[in-house]
N, C-alpha and C positions, 0 to 999 in steps of 0.2 A: 818517386819511381824506384823500383828495386835496384836499377843500375846506378842510382845516385843516392847512396846512403846519407850524404850530408845535405840533401835537399831540404830547404827551409820553406815550409808552407806559407809562412808569413812574409817571406821575401823571395818569391819564386824566380825573380829576375836577377838575383845576386850573381855576380860574375859577368853580367851583360853590360857592355859599354856602348855608348851611342853618342852621336852628335846631332844637333837639331837646329834647323833654320825654318822659321815660320813665314808664311806669306799673308799679308793683310793690307788694310787701308785705314788710317787712323780717323777717317771721317765717319766710319761705321761704329756703332755702339760697342760691338764685341770685337775689338781690334785684336787680331792674332789669338783669338780665344781657343781655337782648336789646338794650336801648338802649345799653349800654356797648360791646357787641361791634360793633354797627352804627356807632356814633360813632367808635370807634377805626379801623374799616376805612375809613370815609369820609375821615378825616384822613390815613390812610396813602396813600390814592389821590389825595391832593392837594386835597381840598375844604377849605373854610374854614368853621369853625363861628362863628356869630354869638352872642356871649355864652357863658354857661356852660351845660353840659348840665343840664337839670332832672331831678330824680328824685322822682316822686310816691310817697308811702308810704301805702297804703290802711289800714295798721294804726294810723296816727296821724290825719292830716287831709289827705287827698290834694287836696281843694279848696283848702286854704290853701297847700299846696306849689305848686300850679299858679298861684294868685294871685300869690305872691311871685315866681315865675319870670317870669310874664307882665309884671309891673310893671317888672322889671329888663330884660327882653329886648325888649319892644315898642319902646321908644325907640331901641334899637340897630338894629332892623329898619327903623324909619322913617328913621333916619339913612342906613342902607345904600341904601334906595330913593330917598333924596333928598327925602322929604316932611317937613313940619314936624311937631313934636310937638304934640298937642292941648293945649288949656288944661288946667291942673290942676284938680282938683275944688274947690279953694278959690276959684277965680276966679268972679266974679259971673255972667258969661255962661255958664260951664259949669254952674253950679248951676241956672240957669234952664232949661237945655235938658232936655227930657224924652226918654226913650228912645223910639225909633221902634218901634211894635208889629210883631210878626211875624204875629199872627193877628187876624182880624176875626170878631166874633160876630154871627150873624144869628138874631134871635128870630123865630119863625114859628109859624103855625098849621098844623102838619104833620098829614097823615092817619096816618102811621106813625112812631112814636117808639120808639127802642130804649133801654130803661131797665134791663135785667136783666144788664148786663155782657156782652152778646154780642160775640164776636170777629169775626163775619161776619154778614151779613144773611141771614135765613131764605130769602129768595127768590133768593139767589145760587146759583151752581152748587154742587151737593152736594160736601162735603169727604169724600174717601175715604182720604186719607193725613194723619195727625195729627202735629203738631210744635209748636214753641214759638209759632208764629204762628197755628196752627190746633189748639188743645188739644182734647182729647176730654173730654166730660162723662161722667166715670166714676162709676157708682153706688157709694156708700159701703157696703161689705159688712160692716164691723166697725169699731167706734169705742168704745174703752174707756180707762179710766185704769189705768195699770200700777202706780202707787204711791199708792193712795188714802189711806194713812196718813202719807205724807211731807209735808214743808212746801212742796213744789212740785208742780205738775201735770205728770206725765209721761204722754204719750198714745201709744196704739197705734191706728193707723188703716189699714184695708185698703180698696182700691178694686178694682172689677171691670172688667177690660179686655176681657171677652168680646165679640166682634163688632167690636172696633176694629182688629184686625190688628196691634196693637202687642205687642211682646214685649220682655223684658228679661233681663239676666244678672246674677248676683250681683256686686255692686260698682257697678252702674249707679246713676244718680240719677233721681229723679222730681221734675219741676217742678210746682208748685201755684200757680195764680193766686189770691191772696186777695181779700177785700173789706174796705174800710175800715169801721171801727166807726161807728155812727150818731152817737155823741157827737163823734167827730173831724170827721165831715162837717159837722154842724151848727155846730161851733165855727168852722170856716172860713167857712161860709155866713154866719154872723152877723158875723164880722170884716169880710167883704166887703160887708155889708148887702144880702144876697141872700135872706134867709129868706122874704121875702114873695113872691118869684118863683122859688123853688128848683125848682119843677116845670114851669117854662116850657120848651117845646121850643126847642132851639137847634141850629144847625149852626156849626161852627168851621172857617173856611177860611183858607188862606194869603193874605196880602196880595199877595205877589209871585206873579204869574201863571205865572212860570217856575220856581218853587220845586219841588224834587224831591218834597216831601211837600205835597200840596194840602189834605188834610184831617187834622185833629189826631187824630181818633178813628177806630177801625176801622169805625164805622157812620156813616151819613149824618146822622141826626138823633138827639139824645139830650136830656138836661136838665142843668141846672147840678148838681142833686143827684146824678144818675147819673154824671156826669163825675167828680165828686170821690169818689164811692163806689167806682167800679169801674175807672177808667182812669188816675188820677193818684196819685203818691206825695205824701201831704199831711202826713206826720208827721215827716219828717226835718228836721234842723237846717238853717237857711238859710245857705248859704255866705257868707263875708265879701264876696267879689267881687260876688255878686248883691245883697247889701244896698246896696253902693256904686252899682251900675249900675241896679238895677231898683226898689229900695224908697226909698232916700234922696231921689232926685229928686222924689218925690211928697210929701215932708214940707213942709207949708205953714206950720207954726208953729215958732217958735224952740224950744219945748220938745221937739218931735219931732226937730228937727235936732240939738239938743244930746244927745239920747239915742242917735240912730242914728249920728251922726258918728264917735264913738270905735269903735263896733262895725264900721263900714265901713273905718276907717283903721288901727286898731290890732289886730294879730293876737292879742295877749295879752288885750285887753279882749273881743274876740270869743270867744276860747276860754273865758274865765271866765264870760261871760254866756250866749252863744248855744249853744256846744258843750256846756259842762258842764250847762246847763239844758235841753238838747235843745229849744230854742225852734223849733218848727215855724213855718211862715208865719202860721198863725192865732194862735199864742201870741205871736209877735213883734209882730204888728199890735195885739193886745190890750194888750201891754205898753206900746206907744207911746200907745195911747188912755188908759191909766191915768195915764201921766206927763202927758199933755195935760190930763186932767181935774183932776189935782192942781194944775196951773198955771193953771186957770181958762179953758182954751181952749174955745170953744163947739163944739158938735157939728158945726156947718157947716164949721168951720175945721180939724177934726181930719183926720188922715191918712186918705185914701180911695184905696185901691189899685185901679186899673182891673182888671176881671176878666180882660181880655186879658193883662195883666202877670202875674196869678196863674197863668194857664194856662202862661205861659212859664217861670215860676219853678218850677213843680211838674213834675218829669219823669214819664214814663209809669210806671205801676205795673208793677213787674217780678215775674216768677214767682220764688218761693223754691224753691231746690233742696235736696232731702233725700237722703241716702244711703239707698237702699232696704234695708230690714231683713229681707228674705226672699230665698229662692233662686228664680231663674227656672227651674230644673230641677225643683224640688219643687212650687212654686206658680206656674206660668207665666202665669196670667191674674190673679193677685191679689197685686200688689206691696204692701208695707206700709211705713208711715212710723212712726218712733219719734222723738218730739220732746218737749223740755222747754218749757213755756210761759214766755215771757220777760216779766217785769215788774220794774221797779226804780223807785226814787225819784231824780229828778234833783236835782243840787246846783248852784245857780247863785249867783254873787256879783254883787251890785248890780242884780239884776233885780227888778222889781215882782212881787208875789205873782201867780202865774199863775192864770188862770181854769181850773178843773178840777184845781187842785192840782199837786203835784210828781210824781205817779205817771205813769210812761210804760209803754206796753204794746207789745210786739212785734206787728207787723201780722199776720203769717201764723200764728204759733203761737196767738194769741188767737182768730183766725178758726177755726183747727182745733179749739180748745177749744169755740168756739161750735157747731161741728158735733157734737161729742160731747154737749154740753148739750142740743142740739135733739133728737138721736136718743134720748137717754135719757128725754126727756119733760119737760124744764124749761119754764118759762112761755113761751108764744109765742102770738101772736094773728095771725089772718089780716087783712091790710090790705084794706079795702074799696076796690076800684079805682074811679077815676072813669071817664068815658066813653072816655078814651084809655088806661086802665090804666097811668097814669104812676107809680103807687106800688103796683102789684100785688106780691104776695109774702107772706111771713110774717115778722113782726117778733119776733125772739127778744130778750126783755128781762126782767130781774128787777124792773124798776121798774113799779109799777102806774100811774104817770103817763103811761107810753107805751103806745100810740102817740098819745095825745091831745095831748101837749105840743107846742107849736110849735117848741121848741128843746131837743133832747135834751141839749145840753151844760150846761144849767142844772138838769137833774133830779138829785136827790140820788143820789150814787154808791152802788152796792150792792156789798158785799164778802162773800166766802164764809168758811168756817171756817179757811181758810189765809191770811186777810187779803189775798185776791186780788181785784182789781177785776173785776167781771163786766160786760164791755162788751155793748152791744146791736148786733145785726146784722140786716139785712134779707136773708133767705135765700129761695131759690126752690125750693120742694118739687119732688121728682122727679115726672114725669107719673104721674097716677093716685093720688097721695098728697096729704095735707093735714095741716096742723099741729093741727087741732082734732078729728080723728076717730079718733085712736089708731093711725093707719096712716102714721106718719112715714117718709119716705124722702128722701134727699138725694144730689146728685151734685156732684163737684168737677171743675173744669177742670184737666186734667193732661196732661203729655207725658213721654216718656222721653228722658233724655240719656245717651248712651253714655259709658263711663268706661274707663280703662286699669287700674283697680283690680281685678285679676283673680287668681283662684287659679292655681297652676302647672298646666300641662297634664298633668303626670305626677303621679298621686296618691301616688306613693311619696316625693315631695319633702316634707320636713318644713315645717310652717308655724308661725310664732310670731305671735300676734295680740294687740295691745295696744289696748284700746278702753274707756277709762273713761267712765262716764255714757252719754250717747246715742252716744258713739263706738263703742258695742257694735253699732250698727245694721248696718253691712256685715258684721261678724264673725258676726252671727246667721245671715245668708244663707250665708256660707262653712260654718258649722258644720252647718246643715241639709243642705247639699250633701254634706259629708264623711260625715255620719251615714247618709244614704241610700246613698251609695256603699259604706259599710261593710256595710250590710245586703245589698246586691246581691252583694258580693264574697265574703262569708262569712268564717268564722274562719280558713280555710286560706290566705288571701292577705293578706299584711301591707300596711299603708299607712304613709305617713310620719307621724311624731309631730305632734300638733296641741296647741299650748299656747295657752290664753286667759288673758291678764291683764286682769281686769275690776276697775274701781274705782268706788266710790260713797260717799255720805256715811255711811250706816249700813246694816248688814246687815238689820236687822229691817224697815226702812221703804223702802229704796231698791234692793234687790236685784231688779231686773226680770228677768223670764223665767227665774227660778231653776229651777223644776221642769222646764221644757222643756230648758234647757241641760244640766242634770244627766242627763236621759234621753238626750239626744243623745250626750253624752260616754260614757255607759255602752255605747252601741253602738260608738262610735269606738274605745274601749279594747279591744274584742274583736280588732281588727286592728292597733291601734297602742297597746300597753300603757302606754307612757310618757305618753300624752296626759292632760291634766288642766286643770282650771280653778284659777287662782290669783287670789285676791281681795285687794283693799286697800280697807278701809272707813275713811276718814280720820277720822271723828268717834267711832269706837267705843273710843278710848283717849285718854289725855291728849295724847300726841304724835301729830301727824297723820302718817299713812302713805299714800303714793300708789303708783301702779303702778311708777314708776321705782325706788322703794325695794324693791319685791318682786322686780324684775329683779335687783337686786344680791344680795338674800337667796337667790335661786334661781340664782345665777350658774353653778354647775356643771351643773344641768339645762339651762339655756339654752345653755351652751357645747356640751354633748353633742348637743343638738338641731341646733345650727349646724354641727357637724362632719359630719353627714350621712354617717356611716360612715367618715370619714377619720381618720387618726391625728393629723394636725395640719392646721390651715387653710392656712397659708402664703400666704394671699391672701383675697379676698372669699369668704364662705361661699356654699355652693350652696343652703342653706335659704332660704325666703322669709319676710320680716318685713313685717307690716302694722301701721300706726299710724293711728288715727282719733280725732279729738277736737280739743282746744285746741292751736293752733299756737304761741301766744306762750310758754308755759312747758312744758307736758307734753311736746310733741313734741320740743323741744330737749333736755329732761332725759332722755328715753328714748334719744335718739341718743347722748348722752354716756355714759349708763349702759351701753349696749351696747358702745360703743367701749372703755370702761374694763374691762369683764369680759373682752373679747377680748384686750386688751393684757396683762392680768394672766396669763391662762392660756397665751397664746402666747409670752410673754416678749419682747414688742416695745414700743416707745414708744407712748404714746397717740395721737400724731399719725399714726403709721403705721396703727394700728387705725382711726382716724377716716377715713383715706384708703380703707381697705378698705370701710368703711360707705358712703362716697361712691361707690365703685365699684359696690357693691350697688345703689345708686340708679340709676346709669347703666345697669346690666344689668336693671333692673326687678325686682330681688329684694328691694329695700327700698322699699315703696310707702307713701305717706302720703295720707290723705284728711282734711285738717285745715282748720280755720277759726279766725279770730281775733275 
């Protein structure tokens, strides 16, 4: 440029400095690839990086990765900008400084209060197009347990999209907004000493009048209880950086500071206590209170976290995405979800005994289990609304103490025959139904997210599907579609072979959709005779067998399917491979098993075969829908 006579065409970014932190998950093949490419390109063009490039790993602890990078990089940025480094947390003046709030809470006597988890106000302009910000309240048309005799709950749920204008294709995802369990809500309300005014109407506004987001919630006025129930993530572990910046400054007693200090400063201590124990904000506060009580600290001097800070600590409650387990061509208005209900016992070192015990429950899958329980007729009571209907709805709970108890977190926990904790949920019956008249109906807030996980356009292309457990979900949609196509084409027109590798714990208890799958494959085999289901039941014999072992056992069949009519591959196969399920172990082992059998039968080195598999990925012939 004329105004920059020293401009270097070979290094146009000379004089530009930047810092970089990438986001990724090491279970994926191209971990932090985008950050690495952009970083290298900027350096090549003459820019100067400040500090090291950070790489966050969502499979481990991405918050901790960011905290370590920030602690190392921010002083360098301050030095570059010519500003002084703030006092360290050990300095008295820094310890005395409290974080400035982002939000202010206005308690009010409002005429209209939104307490049912609304995403937009009823008197606003009608929504005609539904998406993640404007989900559709879809009636639940089916809700059953697929494996009633297994030691886990596996659910099948269908919703009705009729009238919404939404459509989906096989391989797409459905997003579901869950509701937090009443026990978790009251646990946090109690820790913040809000139980006595949990149903007070509030508005939460930004303190900065120029902030891009002026209201924390999608509705103008709600309540403390509704905010924690519907709008905020309240069960996740508190990141170390947030303990340091938002919790520790409010510790008034020496006992609280001695407990929180190592969790804020030492990543190993945080991992052993907070991460391993899955200490949510409520559990962390209660742990501090227990330490303070043991040290004789009075209630008045114990940790009291401002509600504004709690709102800042808890991110917005996110929708959970599920691979749709039905075909958009076979059931265009009734997508289905197939999910295993998540529960486990946390193991923490050095933490006080947590209120409500060690059991941790997945937010969304236990909410979906609540929907199944409600629709099958489990115990539920209509809440008597007050004059503002602040607690209207239906309380699903196996505890006879509810809804009368003031604090659901102290009510004795109820377990079912699978030793599964049965949480309580406040549900909103669908219009025209009620929980106490035998006509129960329920709707879920959902939206459709498009995916690239797609069947080949040409039905003569062979497909190999590997879907253990609920990884079967998208494969079920593919199989429904191929079976319908087989019926339409008739026996005179051949289709590509379809192989399904399905794995579960036991054949007798965990083989979901068995009769349906066998019926579909009997149709597919009429036009693709080599098509078949190959199973791996890991606990039906002394030595555990998984889908990757079955791939090796059926190597010749898999190879012939990959050949797609060729004599030799000589490069990436034209067949399509689909993998769905665990990214950490299964997906990697399947990729290795496939490369190994290709290498053996093609007479090439395994690294060559691995490159062919990578090329399949690039060509969208090897697709993964995996999670860690």
